[in-house]
All heavy atoms as a GROMACS GRO file, in nm:
protein
  621
    1MET      N    1   7.540  -1.763  -7.590
    1MET     CA    2   7.538  -1.618  -7.593
    1MET      C    3   7.667  -1.565  -7.532
    1MET      O    4   7.708  -1.608  -7.426
    1MET     CB    5   7.417  -1.567  -7.516
    1MET     CG    6   7.409  -1.418  -7.510
    1MET     SD    7   7.258  -1.370  -7.421
    1MET     CE    8   7.275  -1.197  -7.429
    2THR      N    9   7.733  -1.473  -7.603
    2THR     CA   10   7.855  -1.412  -7.551
    2THR      C   11   7.826  -1.271  -7.506
    2THR      O   12   7.740  -1.203  -7.561
    2THR     CB   13   7.965  -1.409  -7.658
    2THR    OG1   14   7.919  -1.336  -7.769
    2THR    CG2   15   8.005  -1.549  -7.700
    3THR      N   16   7.897  -1.230  -7.405
    3THR     CA   17   7.884  -1.095  -7.354
    3THR      C   18   7.998  -1.011  -7.408
    3THR      O   19   8.113  -1.052  -7.401
    3THR     CB   20   7.889  -1.094  -7.199
    3THR    OG1   21   7.788  -1.180  -7.150
    3THR    CG2   22   7.871  -0.954  -7.145
    4LYS      N   23   7.964  -0.896  -7.463
    4LYS     CA   24   8.066  -0.807  -7.518
    4LYS      C   25   8.102  -0.702  -7.414
    4LYS      O   26   8.015  -0.632  -7.362
    4LYS     CB   27   8.015  -0.740  -7.644
    4LYS     CG   28   8.120  -0.654  -7.713
    4LYS     CD   29   8.068  -0.599  -7.843
    4LYS     CE   30   8.178  -0.516  -7.909
    4LYS     NZ   31   8.130  -0.459  -8.034
    5LEU      N   32   8.230  -0.693  -7.382
    5LEU     CA   33   8.279  -0.595  -7.286
    5LEU      C   34   8.290  -0.459  -7.355
    5LEU      O   35   8.343  -0.450  -7.466
    5LEU     CB   36   8.416  -0.637  -7.234
    5LEU     CG   37   8.484  -0.544  -7.134
    5LEU    CD1   38   8.399  -0.533  -7.007
    5LEU    CD2   39   8.620  -0.596  -7.099
    6ILE      N   40   8.238  -0.357  -7.291
    6ILE     CA   41   8.242  -0.221  -7.346
    6ILE      C   42   8.300  -0.128  -7.241
    6ILE      O   43   8.261  -0.132  -7.124
    6ILE     CB   44   8.102  -0.173  -7.387
    6ILE    CG1   45   8.047  -0.260  -7.499
    6ILE    CG2   46   8.106  -0.026  -7.430
    6ILE    CD1   47   7.904  -0.231  -7.536
    7ILE      N   48   8.393  -0.043  -7.282
    7ILE     CA   49   8.447   0.062  -7.196
    7ILE      C   50   8.401   0.195  -7.251
    7ILE      O   51   8.420   0.223  -7.370
    7ILE     CB   52   8.600   0.054  -7.188
    7ILE    CG1   53   8.644  -0.077  -7.124
    7ILE    CG2   54   8.657   0.174  -7.112
    7ILE    CD1   55   8.794  -0.100  -7.122
    8ASN      N   56   8.341   0.275  -7.168
    8ASN     CA   57   8.293   0.406  -7.210
    8ASN      C   58   8.412   0.500  -7.233
    8ASN      O   59   8.491   0.522  -7.140
    8ASN     CB   60   8.200   0.462  -7.103
    8ASN     CG   61   8.128   0.584  -7.148
    8ASN    OD1   62   8.169   0.651  -7.242
    8ASN    ND2   63   8.019   0.616  -7.080
    9PRO      N   64   8.429   0.556  -7.353
    9PRO     CA   65   8.543   0.645  -7.378
    9PRO      C   66   8.551   0.763  -7.280
    9PRO      O   67   8.660   0.806  -7.246
    9PRO     CB   68   8.519   0.695  -7.521
    9PRO     CG   69   8.435   0.590  -7.583
    9PRO     CD   70   8.347   0.536  -7.473
   10SER      N   71   8.437   0.810  -7.235
   10SER     CA   72   8.441   0.924  -7.143
   10SER      C   73   8.509   0.889  -7.011
   10SER      O   74   8.556   0.978  -6.941
   10SER     CB   75   8.300   0.977  -7.117
   10SER     OG   76   8.222   0.881  -7.050
   11SER      N   77   8.520   0.761  -6.979
   11SER     CA   78   8.588   0.722  -6.855
   11SER      C   79   8.738   0.748  -6.863
   11SER      O   80   8.807   0.750  -6.762
   11SER     CB   81   8.562   0.574  -6.825
   11SER     OG   82   8.625   0.491  -6.921
   12LEU      N   83   8.790   0.771  -6.984
   12LEU     CA   84   8.933   0.795  -7.004
   12LEU      C   85   8.968   0.944  -7.008
   12LEU      O   86   9.086   0.981  -7.004
   12LEU     CB   87   8.980   0.730  -7.135
   12LEU     CG   88   8.955   0.580  -7.147
   12LEU    CD1   89   8.979   0.534  -7.291
   12LEU    CD2   90   9.042   0.504  -7.051
   13VAL      N   91   8.867   1.029  -7.017
   13VAL     CA   92   8.891   1.172  -7.038
   13VAL      C   93   8.966   1.237  -6.922
   13VAL      O   94   9.063   1.310  -6.943
   13VAL     CB   95   8.759   1.247  -7.065
   13VAL    CG1   96   8.779   1.398  -7.063
   13VAL    CG2   97   8.700   1.202  -7.197
   14SER      N   98   8.924   1.211  -6.800
   14SER     CA   99   8.980   1.284  -6.686
   14SER      C  100   9.130   1.263  -6.668
   14SER      O  101   9.202   1.355  -6.629
   14SER     CB  102   8.906   1.250  -6.557
   14SER     OG  103   8.923   1.113  -6.528
   15LYS      N  104   9.180   1.144  -6.697
   15LYS     CA  105   9.323   1.118  -6.679
   15LYS      C  106   9.401   1.108  -6.810
   15LYS      O  107   9.522   1.109  -6.809
   15LYS     CB  108   9.344   0.989  -6.599
   15LYS     CG  109   9.294   1.000  -6.457
   15LYS     CD  110   9.337   0.888  -6.368
   15LYS     CE  111   9.317   0.752  -6.427
   15LYS     NZ  112   9.342   0.642  -6.332
   16GLY      N  113   9.329   1.102  -6.924
   16GLY     CA  114   9.399   1.076  -7.049
   16GLY      C  115   9.406   1.191  -7.147
   16GLY      O  116   9.469   1.178  -7.250
   17ILE      N  117   9.342   1.303  -7.114
   17ILE     CA  118   9.340   1.416  -7.207
   17ILE      C  119   9.403   1.539  -7.143
   17ILE      O  120   9.380   1.568  -7.026
   17ILE     CB  121   9.194   1.450  -7.248
   17ILE    CG1  122   9.128   1.332  -7.317
   17ILE    CG2  123   9.190   1.574  -7.338
   17ILE    CD1  124   9.189   1.292  -7.450
   18GLN      N  125   9.482   1.608  -7.219
   18GLN     CA  126   9.541   1.734  -7.174
   18GLN      C  127   9.524   1.838  -7.285
   18GLN      O  128   9.497   1.804  -7.399
   18GLN     CB  129   9.688   1.716  -7.139
   18GLN     CG  130   9.774   1.674  -7.256
   18GLN     CD  131   9.917   1.640  -7.213
   18GLN    OE1  132   9.948   1.638  -7.096
   18GLN    NE2  133  10.001   1.614  -7.310
   19ILE      N  134   9.540   1.963  -7.249
   19ILE     CA  135   9.531   2.072  -7.346
   19ILE      C  136   9.671   2.126  -7.369
   19ILE      O  137   9.744   2.155  -7.275
   19ILE     CB  138   9.438   2.183  -7.295
   19ILE    CG1  139   9.295   2.128  -7.278
   19ILE    CG2  140   9.438   2.301  -7.392
   19ILE    CD1  141   9.198   2.225  -7.215
   20SER      N  142   9.707   2.136  -7.496
   20SER     CA  143   9.838   2.188  -7.534
   20SER      C  144   9.821   2.307  -7.627
   20SER      O  145   9.733   2.308  -7.712
   20SER     CB  146   9.920   2.082  -7.607
   20SER     OG  147   9.948   1.975  -7.522
   21GLN      N  148   9.908   2.405  -7.611
   21GLN     CA  149   9.903   2.522  -7.697
   21GLN      C  150   9.991   2.497  -7.820
   21GLN      O  151  10.110   2.467  -7.809
   21GLN     CB  152   9.949   2.647  -7.625
   21GLN     CG  153   9.923   2.772  -7.707
   21GLN     CD  154   9.920   2.897  -7.623
   21GLN    OE1  155   9.965   2.896  -7.509
   21GLN    NE2  156   9.867   3.004  -7.676
   22VAL      N  157   9.927   2.508  -7.937
   22VAL     CA  158   9.996   2.489  -8.065
   22VAL      C  159   9.961   2.608  -8.153
   22VAL      O  160   9.844   2.629  -8.186
   22VAL     CB  161   9.953   2.358  -8.134
   22VAL    CG1  162  10.022   2.343  -8.269
   22VAL    CG2  163   9.978   2.238  -8.044
   23ASP      N  164  10.062   2.688  -8.190
   23ASP     CA  165  10.038   2.805  -8.275
   23ASP      C  166   9.924   2.891  -8.222
   23ASP      O  167   9.829   2.924  -8.294
   23ASP     CB  168  10.008   2.762  -8.419
   23ASP     CG  169  10.128   2.695  -8.484
   23ASP    OD1  170  10.242   2.726  -8.447
   23ASP    OD2  171  10.106   2.610  -8.573
   24ASN      N  172   9.927   2.924  -8.096
   24ASN     CA  173   9.828   3.009  -8.030
   24ASN      C  174   9.689   2.946  -8.022
   24ASN      O  175   9.590   3.017  -8.000
   24ASN     CB  176   9.819   3.147  -8.095
   24ASN     CG  177   9.947   3.225  -8.077
   24ASN    OD1  178  10.013   3.215  -7.973
   24ASN    ND2  179   9.985   3.301  -8.178
   25LEU      N  180   9.678   2.818  -8.044
   25LEU     CA  181   9.550   2.748  -8.030
   25LEU      C  182   9.562   2.647  -7.917
   25LEU      O  183   9.665   2.582  -7.902
   25LEU     CB  184   9.514   2.674  -8.158
   25LEU     CG  185   9.491   2.759  -8.282
   25LEU    CD1  186   9.471   2.669  -8.404
   25LEU    CD2  187   9.370   2.849  -8.262
   26ASN      N  188   9.457   2.635  -7.839
   26ASN     CA  189   9.453   2.532  -7.735
   26ASN      C  190   9.387   2.408  -7.793
   26ASN      O  191   9.268   2.409  -7.823
   26ASN     CB  192   9.375   2.583  -7.614
   26ASN     CG  193   9.448   2.693  -7.541
   26ASN    OD1  194   9.569   2.687  -7.528
   26ASN    ND2  195   9.376   2.793  -7.495
   27LEU      N  196   9.466   2.304  -7.811
   27LEU     CA  197   9.418   2.180  -7.871
   27LEU      C  198   9.425   2.066  -7.769
   27LEU      O  199   9.509   2.066  -7.680
   27LEU     CB  200   9.502   2.144  -7.994
   27LEU     CG  201   9.506   2.248  -8.105
   27LEU    CD1  202   9.598   2.202  -8.217
   27LEU    CD2  203   9.366   2.277  -8.159
   28PHE      N  204   9.335   1.971  -7.788
   28PHE     CA  205   9.330   1.855  -7.700
   28PHE      C  206   9.426   1.749  -7.752
   28PHE      O  207   9.438   1.728  -7.871
   28PHE     CB  208   9.188   1.798  -7.696
   28PHE     CG  209   9.087   1.893  -7.638
   28PHE    CD1  210   9.012   1.974  -7.720
   28PHE    CD2  211   9.070   1.901  -7.502
   28PHE    CE1  212   8.918   2.062  -7.668
   28PHE    CE2  213   8.977   1.990  -7.447
   28PHE     CZ  214   8.901   2.070  -7.531
   29LYS      N  215   9.494   1.682  -7.659
   29LYS     CA  216   9.580   1.571  -7.699
   29LYS      C  217   9.585   1.469  -7.586
   29LYS      O  218   9.551   1.500  -7.471
   29LYS     CB  219   9.721   1.618  -7.736
   29LYS     CG  220   9.801   1.678  -7.624
   29LYS     CD  221   9.939   1.716  -7.667
   29LYS     CE  222  10.032   1.599  -7.649
   29LYS     NZ  223  10.173   1.628  -7.670
   30PHE      N  224   9.625   1.348  -7.621
   30PHE     CA  225   9.640   1.244  -7.520
   30PHE      C  226   9.758   1.275  -7.430
   30PHE      O  227   9.858   1.330  -7.474
   30PHE     CB  228   9.663   1.108  -7.585
   30PHE     CG  229   9.542   1.046  -7.647
   30PHE    CD1  230   9.555   0.930  -7.720
   30PHE    CD2  231   9.415   1.099  -7.633
   30PHE    CE1  232   9.445   0.868  -7.778
   30PHE    CE2  233   9.304   1.039  -7.690
   30PHE     CZ  234   9.319   0.924  -7.763
   31THR      N  235   9.747   1.235  -7.305
   31THR     CA  236   9.863   1.239  -7.217
   31THR      C  237   9.965   1.138  -7.269
   31THR      O  238   9.930   1.048  -7.345
   31THR     CB  239   9.824   1.203  -7.073
   31THR    OG1  240   9.772   1.070  -7.073
   31THR    CG2  241   9.723   1.301  -7.014
   32ASP      N  242  10.089   1.155  -7.228
   32ASP     CA  243  10.192   1.059  -7.269
   32ASP      C  244  10.154   0.917  -7.228
   32ASP      O  245  10.178   0.821  -7.303
   32ASP     CB  246  10.327   1.096  -7.208
   32ASP     CG  247  10.384   1.225  -7.267
   32ASP    OD1  248  10.340   1.265  -7.376
   32ASP    OD2  249  10.472   1.285  -7.202
   33GLU      N  250  10.093   0.905  -7.110
   33GLU     CA  251  10.053   0.772  -7.060
   33GLU      C  252   9.949   0.708  -7.152
   33GLU      O  253   9.962   0.590  -7.188
   33GLU     CB  254   9.998   0.786  -6.918
   33GLU     CG  255   9.952   0.656  -6.857
   33GLU     CD  256   9.898   0.676  -6.717
   33GLU    OE1  257   9.950   0.760  -6.642
   33GLU    OE2  258   9.802   0.607  -6.683
   34LEU      N  259   9.846   0.783  -7.189
   34LEU     CA  260   9.741   0.726  -7.274
   34LEU      C  261   9.793   0.699  -7.415
   34LEU      O  262   9.759   0.598  -7.477
   34LEU     CB  263   9.618   0.818  -7.279
   34LEU     CG  264   9.496   0.759  -7.351
   34LEU    CD1  265   9.452   0.628  -7.287
   34LEU    CD2  266   9.382   0.858  -7.354
   35GLN      N  267   9.878   0.789  -7.466
   35GLN     CA  268   9.937   0.768  -7.599
   35GLN      C  269  10.020   0.639  -7.600
   35GLN      O  270  10.010   0.558  -7.693
   35GLN     CB  271  10.024   0.888  -7.636
   35GLN     CG  272  10.085   0.879  -7.775
   35GLN     CD  273   9.982   0.891  -7.886
   35GLN    OE1  274   9.886   0.965  -7.875
   35GLN    NE2  275  10.004   0.819  -7.994
   36SER      N  276  10.100   0.619  -7.496
   36SER     CA  277  10.181   0.497  -7.487
   36SER      C  278  10.095   0.372  -7.477
   36SER      O  279  10.124   0.269  -7.539
   36SER     CB  280  10.274   0.503  -7.365
   36SER     OG  281  10.368   0.605  -7.381
   37ARG      N  282   9.987   0.382  -7.400
   37ARG     CA  283   9.897   0.267  -7.386
   37ARG      C  284   9.832   0.233  -7.520
   37ARG      O  285   9.822   0.115  -7.556
   37ARG     CB  286   9.791   0.296  -7.279
   37ARG     CG  287   9.696   0.182  -7.254
   37ARG     CD  288   9.766   0.059  -7.198
   37ARG     NE  289   9.669  -0.045  -7.168
   37ARG     CZ  290   9.696  -0.174  -7.168
   37ARG    NH1  291   9.820  -0.216  -7.190
   37ARG    NH2  292   9.604  -0.263  -7.142
   38MET      N  293   9.789   0.335  -7.595
   38MET     CA  294   9.729   0.311  -7.725
   38MET      C  295   9.830   0.242  -7.818
   38MET      O  296   9.796   0.144  -7.886
   38MET     CB  297   9.680   0.441  -7.789
   38MET     CG  298   9.612   0.421  -7.925
   38MET     SD  299   9.547   0.570  -8.000
   38MET     CE  300   9.699   0.652  -8.048
   39GLU      N  301   9.952   0.291  -7.820
   39GLU     CA  302  10.054   0.232  -7.906
   39GLU      C  303  10.084   0.087  -7.865
   39GLU      O  304  10.102   0.000  -7.951
   39GLU     CB  305  10.181   0.318  -7.903
   39GLU     CG  306  10.160   0.453  -7.972
   39GLU     CD  307  10.272   0.552  -7.948
   39GLU    OE1  308  10.374   0.514  -7.886
   39GLU    OE2  309  10.258   0.667  -7.990
   40GLU      N  310  10.087   0.062  -7.735
   40GLU     CA  311  10.110  -0.073  -7.685
   40GLU      C  312   9.998  -0.167  -7.731
   40GLU      O  313  10.023  -0.278  -7.778
   40GLU     CB  314  10.117  -0.070  -7.532
   40GLU     CG  315  10.130  -0.204  -7.466
   40GLU     CD  316  10.123  -0.194  -7.314
   40GLU    OE1  317  10.136  -0.083  -7.258
   40GLU    OE2  318  10.100  -0.297  -7.252
   41LEU      N  319   9.874  -0.121  -7.716
   41LEU     CA  320   9.760  -0.205  -7.756
   41LEU      C  321   9.758  -0.227  -7.908
   41LEU      O  322   9.723  -0.336  -7.955
   41LEU     CB  323   9.629  -0.141  -7.709
   41LEU     CG  324   9.608  -0.140  -7.557
   41LEU    CD1  325   9.486  -0.058  -7.520
   41LEU    CD2  326   9.598  -0.281  -7.502
   42LEU      N  327   9.795  -0.125  -7.986
   42LEU     CA  328   9.799  -0.141  -8.131
   42LEU      C  329   9.905  -0.244  -8.172
   42LEU      O  330   9.882  -0.323  -8.264
   42LEU     CB  331   9.825  -0.007  -8.200
   42LEU     CG  332   9.707   0.092  -8.198
   42LEU    CD1  333   9.751   0.229  -8.248
   42LEU    CD2  334   9.591   0.038  -8.280
   43GLU      N  335  10.018  -0.244  -8.103
   43GLU     CA  336  10.122  -0.344  -8.131
   43GLU      C  337  10.072  -0.485  -8.098
   43GLU      O  338  10.094  -0.580  -8.173
   43GLU     CB  339  10.250  -0.314  -8.053
   43GLU     CG  340  10.327  -0.196  -8.108
   43GLU     CD  341  10.373  -0.217  -8.253
   43GLU    OE1  342  10.420  -0.326  -8.286
   43GLU    OE2  343  10.358  -0.122  -8.333
   44LYS      N  344  10.001  -0.498  -7.984
   44LYS     CA  345   9.947  -0.628  -7.947
   44LYS      C  346   9.839  -0.672  -8.045
   44LYS      O  347   9.826  -0.790  -8.076
   44LYS     CB  348   9.891  -0.624  -7.804
   44LYS     CG  349   9.998  -0.618  -7.698
   44LYS     CD  350   9.941  -0.621  -7.558
   44LYS     CE  351   9.903  -0.763  -7.521
   44LYS     NZ  352   9.861  -0.775  -7.379
   45LYS      N  353   9.763  -0.577  -8.097
   45LYS     CA  354   9.660  -0.609  -8.196
   45LYS      C  355   9.725  -0.664  -8.323
   45LYS      O  356   9.676  -0.761  -8.380
   45LYS     CB  357   9.577  -0.486  -8.228
   45LYS     CG  358   9.466  -0.513  -8.328
   45LYS     CD  359   9.384  -0.390  -8.358
   45LYS     CE  360   9.275  -0.426  -8.460
   45LYS     NZ  361   9.201  -0.308  -8.501
   46LYS      N  362   9.834  -0.601  -8.366
   46LYS     CA  363   9.905  -0.649  -8.486
   46LYS      C  364   9.950  -0.793  -8.469
   46LYS      O  365   9.949  -0.870  -8.564
   46LYS     CB  366  10.028  -0.561  -8.515
   46LYS     CG  367   9.996  -0.427  -8.574
   46LYS     CD  368  10.126  -0.354  -8.602
   46LYS     CE  369  10.102  -0.211  -8.641
   46LYS     NZ  370  10.228  -0.137  -8.654
   47ALA      N  371   9.990  -0.826  -8.346
   47ALA     CA  372  10.037  -0.963  -8.317
   47ALA      C  373   9.921  -1.055  -8.278
   47ALA      O  374   9.945  -1.171  -8.244
   47ALA     CB  375  10.140  -0.958  -8.206
   48ASP      N  376   9.800  -1.004  -8.282
   48ASP     CA  377   9.679  -1.080  -8.247
   48ASP      C  378   9.688  -1.136  -8.105
   48ASP      O  379   9.657  -1.253  -8.080
   48ASP     CB  380   9.656  -1.192  -8.349
   48ASP     CG  381   9.513  -1.242  -8.348
   48ASP    OD1  382   9.424  -1.165  -8.305
   48ASP    OD2  383   9.490  -1.358  -8.388
   49LEU      N  384   9.734  -1.052  -8.012
   49LEU     CA  385   9.752  -1.094  -7.872
   49LEU      C  386   9.663  -1.021  -7.773
   49LEU      O  387   9.684  -1.029  -7.652
   49LEU     CB  388   9.899  -1.073  -7.831
   49LEU     CG  389  10.003  -1.155  -7.906
   49LEU    CD1  390  10.144  -1.111  -7.867
   49LEU    CD2  391   9.982  -1.303  -7.880
   50LEU      N  392   9.562  -0.949  -7.822
   50LEU     CA  393   9.477  -0.872  -7.731
   50LEU      C  394   9.378  -0.963  -7.657
   50LEU      O  395   9.320  -1.053  -7.716
   50LEU     CB  396   9.396  -0.767  -7.809
   50LEU     CG  397   9.471  -0.648  -7.864
   50LEU    CD1  398   9.375  -0.561  -7.945
   50LEU    CD2  399   9.535  -0.566  -7.754
   51THR      N  400   9.362  -0.937  -7.528
   51THR     CA  401   9.257  -1.004  -7.450
   51THR      C  402   9.125  -0.933  -7.480
   51THR      O  403   9.125  -0.820  -7.533
   51THR     CB  404   9.287  -0.993  -7.300
   51THR    OG1  405   9.278  -0.855  -7.261
   51THR    CG2  406   9.425  -1.048  -7.265
   52PRO      N  407   9.013  -0.992  -7.446
   52PRO     CA  408   8.884  -0.923  -7.466
   52PRO      C  409   8.878  -0.787  -7.395
   52PRO      O  410   8.822  -0.691  -7.447
   52PRO     CB  411   8.781  -1.020  -7.409
   52PRO     CG  412   8.846  -1.154  -7.426
   52PRO     CD  413   8.993  -1.130  -7.402
   53GLU      N  414   8.938  -0.778  -7.276
   53GLU     CA  415   8.940  -0.651  -7.203
   53GLU      C  416   9.023  -0.546  -7.278
   53GLU      O  417   8.988  -0.429  -7.283
   53GLU     CB  418   8.997  -0.671  -7.062
   53GLU     CG  419   8.910  -0.753  -6.970
   53GLU     CD  420   8.922  -0.905  -6.994
   53GLU    OE1  421   9.016  -0.948  -7.064
   53GLU    OE2  422   8.835  -0.978  -6.944
   54GLU      N  423   9.134  -0.590  -7.336
   54GLU     CA  424   9.218  -0.498  -7.411
   54GLU      C  425   9.152  -0.456  -7.543
   54GLU      O  426   9.170  -0.343  -7.587
   54GLU     CB  427   9.355  -0.562  -7.439
   54GLU     CG  428   9.439  -0.574  -7.313
   54GLU     CD  429   9.565  -0.656  -7.333
   54GLU    OE1  430   9.566  -0.748  -7.418
   54GLU    OE2  431   9.663  -0.629  -7.261
   55VAL      N  432   9.076  -0.545  -7.603
   55VAL     CA  433   9.000  -0.508  -7.724
   55VAL      C  434   8.904  -0.395  -7.691
   55VAL      O  435   8.893  -0.296  -7.764
   55VAL     CB  436   8.924  -0.630  -7.781
   55VAL    CG1  437   8.825  -0.587  -7.889
   55VAL    CG2  438   9.021  -0.733  -7.836
   56ALA      N  439   8.834  -0.407  -7.578
   56ALA     CA  440   8.740  -0.303  -7.535
   56ALA      C  441   8.813  -0.174  -7.501
   56ALA      O  442   8.767  -0.064  -7.535
   56ALA     CB  443   8.660  -0.352  -7.415
   57GLU      N  444   8.926  -0.185  -7.434
   57GLU     CA  445   9.005  -0.066  -7.398
   57GLU      C  446   9.055   0.005  -7.524
   57GLU      O  447   9.044   0.128  -7.534
   57GLU     CB  448   9.123  -0.107  -7.310
   57GLU     CG  449   9.206   0.011  -7.264
   57GLU     CD  450   9.327  -0.031  -7.180
   57GLU    OE1  451   9.350  -0.152  -7.161
   57GLU    OE2  452   9.398   0.060  -7.132
   58LEU      N  453   9.106  -0.071  -7.621
   58LEU     CA  454   9.154  -0.010  -7.745
   58LEU      C  455   9.039   0.056  -7.821
   58LEU      O  456   9.056   0.167  -7.872
   58LEU     CB  457   9.224  -0.114  -7.834
   58LEU     CG  458   9.279  -0.062  -7.966
   58LEU    CD1  459   9.381   0.051  -7.943
   58LEU    CD2  460   9.342  -0.175  -8.045
   59ALA      N  461   8.925  -0.007  -7.825
   59ALA     CA  462   8.808   0.053  -7.893
   59ALA      C  463   8.771   0.186  -7.828
   59ALA      O  464   8.741   0.284  -7.898
   59ALA     CB  465   8.691  -0.043  -7.890
   60ALA      N  466   8.775   0.191  -7.695
   60ALA     CA  467   8.741   0.316  -7.624
   60ALA      C  468   8.845   0.425  -7.654
   60ALA      O  469   8.809   0.541  -7.678
   60ALA     CB  470   8.734   0.290  -7.474
   61ILE      N  471   8.971   0.388  -7.654
   61ILE     CA  472   9.077   0.486  -7.682
   61ILE      C  473   9.066   0.538  -7.825
   61ILE      O  474   9.077   0.659  -7.850
   61ILE     CB  475   9.217   0.425  -7.657
   61ILE    CG1  476   9.236   0.398  -7.507
   61ILE    CG2  477   9.326   0.518  -7.708
   61ILE    CD1  478   9.361   0.316  -7.475
   62LEU      N  479   9.041   0.449  -7.920
   62LEU     CA  480   9.030   0.492  -8.060
   62LEU      C  481   8.907   0.579  -8.082
   62LEU      O  482   8.912   0.675  -8.162
   62LEU     CB  483   9.029   0.371  -8.153
   62LEU     CG  484   9.161   0.292  -8.158
   62LEU    CD1  485   9.146   0.168  -8.245
   62LEU    CD2  486   9.275   0.380  -8.208
   63GLU      N  487   8.798   0.550  -8.012
   63GLU     CA  488   8.679   0.636  -8.022
   63GLU      C  489   8.710   0.775  -7.965
   63GLU      O  490   8.673   0.877  -8.023
   63GLU     CB  491   8.561   0.573  -7.946
   63GLU     CG  492   8.434   0.656  -7.952
   63GLU     CD  493   8.375   0.669  -8.091
   63GLU    OE1  494   8.409   0.589  -8.180
   63GLU    OE2  495   8.297   0.762  -8.113
   64LEU      N  496   8.779   0.778  -7.853
   64LEU     CA  497   8.819   0.906  -7.794
   64LEU      C  498   8.911   0.983  -7.889
   64LEU      O  499   8.899   1.105  -7.905
   64LEU     CB  500   8.890   0.879  -7.662
   64LEU     CG  501   8.900   0.992  -7.561
   64LEU    CD1  502   8.762   1.042  -7.520
   64LEU    CD2  503   8.976   0.946  -7.439
   65ASP      N  504   9.000   0.912  -7.956
   65ASP     CA  505   9.090   0.974  -8.054
   65ASP      C  506   9.010   1.038  -8.168
   65ASP      O  507   9.037   1.151  -8.208
   65ASP     CB  508   9.187   0.870  -8.108
   65ASP     CG  509   9.290   0.930  -8.201
   65ASP    OD1  510   9.352   1.032  -8.166
   65ASP    OD2  511   9.308   0.875  -8.311
   66ARG      N  512   8.909   0.966  -8.218
   66ARG     CA  513   8.826   1.023  -8.326
   66ARG      C  514   8.752   1.148  -8.278
   66ARG      O  515   8.743   1.247  -8.351
   66ARG     CB  516   8.726   0.918  -8.374
   66ARG     CG  517   8.786   0.813  -8.464
   66ARG     CD  518   8.679   0.724  -8.526
   66ARG     NE  519   8.621   0.634  -8.428
   66ARG     CZ  520   8.671   0.514  -8.399
   66ARG    NH1  521   8.776   0.470  -8.462
   66ARG    NH2  522   8.613   0.438  -8.309
   67ILE      N  523   8.698   1.144  -8.156
   67ILE     CA  524   8.622   1.258  -8.103
   67ILE      C  525   8.712   1.381  -8.092
   67ILE      O  526   8.677   1.490  -8.138
   67ILE     CB  527   8.561   1.223  -7.966
   67ILE    CG1  528   8.451   1.117  -7.983
   67ILE    CG2  529   8.508   1.348  -7.897
   67ILE    CD1  530   8.407   1.053  -7.853
   68PHE      N  531   8.829   1.365  -8.032
   68PHE     CA  532   8.915   1.481  -8.012
   68PHE      C  533   8.984   1.526  -8.140
   68PHE      O  534   9.017   1.643  -8.155
   68PHE     CB  535   9.014   1.457  -7.897
   68PHE     CG  536   8.946   1.474  -7.764
   68PHE    CD1  537   8.908   1.364  -7.690
   68PHE    CD2  538   8.914   1.600  -7.715
   68PHE    CE1  539   8.841   1.378  -7.569
   68PHE    CE2  540   8.848   1.616  -7.594
   68PHE     CZ  541   8.811   1.505  -7.521
   69THR      N  542   9.003   1.438  -8.234
   69THR     CA  543   9.054   1.479  -8.365
   69THR      C  544   8.952   1.570  -8.433
   69THR      O  545   8.989   1.673  -8.491
   69THR     CB  546   9.085   1.356  -8.454
   69THR    OG1  547   9.189   1.280  -8.391
   69THR    CG2  548   9.128   1.397  -8.593
   70LEU      N  549   8.825   1.534  -8.425
   70LEU     CA  550   8.719   1.617  -8.483
   70LEU      C  551   8.711   1.752  -8.412
   70LEU      O  552   8.703   1.857  -8.477
   70LEU     CB  553   8.585   1.546  -8.475
   70LEU     CG  554   8.465   1.626  -8.523
   70LEU    CD1  555   8.478   1.660  -8.670
   70LEU    CD2  556   8.336   1.550  -8.498
   71ILE      N  557   8.715   1.752  -8.280
   71ILE     CA  558   8.709   1.878  -8.205
   71ILE      C  559   8.828   1.966  -8.242
   71ILE      O  560   8.812   2.086  -8.267
   71ILE     CB  561   8.705   1.850  -8.053
   71ILE    CG1  562   8.573   1.784  -8.015
   71ILE    CG2  563   8.726   1.980  -7.974
   71ILE    CD1  564   8.568   1.732  -7.872
   72ASN      N  565   8.948   1.909  -8.246
   72ASN     CA  566   9.067   1.988  -8.281
   72ASN      C  567   9.056   2.043  -8.424
   72ASN      O  568   9.096   2.157  -8.449
   72ASN     CB  569   9.194   1.904  -8.266
   72ASN     CG  570   9.234   1.886  -8.121
   72ASN    OD1  571   9.195   1.964  -8.034
   72ASN    ND2  572   9.310   1.782  -8.095
   73ALA      N  573   9.002   1.964  -8.516
   73ALA     CA  574   8.985   2.012  -8.653
   73ALA      C  575   8.890   2.132  -8.657
   73ALA      O  576   8.914   2.229  -8.730
   73ALA     CB  577   8.934   1.899  -8.742
   74LYS      N  578   8.784   2.127  -8.578
   74LYS     CA  579   8.690   2.239  -8.574
   74LYS      C  580   8.755   2.363  -8.512
   74LYS      O  581   8.732   2.474  -8.557
   74LYS     CB  582   8.564   2.199  -8.498
   74LYS     CG  583   8.479   2.102  -8.577
   74LYS     CD  584   8.347   2.075  -8.509
   74LYS     CE  585   8.266   1.980  -8.594
   74LYS     NZ  586   8.159   2.044  -8.665
   75ILE      N  587   8.835   2.343  -8.409
   75ILE     CA  588   8.905   2.457  -8.346
   75ILE      C  589   8.999   2.521  -8.448
   75ILE      O  590   9.003   2.643  -8.462
   75ILE     CB  591   8.983   2.410  -8.221
   75ILE    CG1  592   8.885   2.373  -8.109
   75ILE    CG2  593   9.080   2.519  -8.174
   75ILE    CD1  594   8.951   2.305  -7.990
   76ILE      N  595   9.073   2.440  -8.520
   76ILE     CA  596   9.168   2.490  -8.620
   76ILE      C  597   9.094   2.560  -8.734
   76ILE      O  598   9.135   2.668  -8.779
   76ILE     CB  599   9.255   2.374  -8.674
   76ILE    CG1  600   9.348   2.325  -8.563
   76ILE    CG2  601   9.334   2.418  -8.797
   76ILE    CD1  602   9.418   2.193  -8.594
   77ALA      N  603   8.982   2.505  -8.777
   77ALA     CA  604   8.905   2.564  -8.887
   77ALA      C  605   8.848   2.701  -8.849
   77ALA      O  606   8.831   2.788  -8.935
   77ALA     CB  607   8.792   2.470  -8.928
   78GLN      N  608   8.817   2.720  -8.722
   78GLN     CA  609   8.760   2.847  -8.677
   78GLN      C  610   8.866   2.952  -8.646
   78GLN      O  611   8.832   3.067  -8.622
   78GLN     CB  612   8.672   2.825  -8.554
   78GLN     CG  613   8.547   2.746  -8.586
   78GLN     CD  614   8.465   2.714  -8.462
   78GLN    OE1  615   8.509   2.737  -8.349
   78GLN    NE2  616   8.345   2.663  -8.482
   79ALA      N  617   8.992   2.912  -8.643
   79ALA     CA  618   9.099   3.006  -8.607
   79ALA      C  619   9.128   3.103  -8.721
   79ALA      O  620   9.102   3.081  -8.835
   79ALA     CB  621   9.224   2.930  -8.570
   0.00000   0.00000   0.00000
């Protein structure tokens, strides 16, 4: 039996999300630090070099990206 490591995406919100004003709308975006970390992990994934902990971290970041992309799309649609 293997144990799957899971990182809760909400654990990244407090330090990884910021609000930016774009065309008079307040939209959510990753901090530069979290954006860089995601890009780093994606590069390691391409090279098949991710550790199990990094696989879980990347999954959490990508889930957070999907959530805030949806929220931003709704904000833009209502503007």
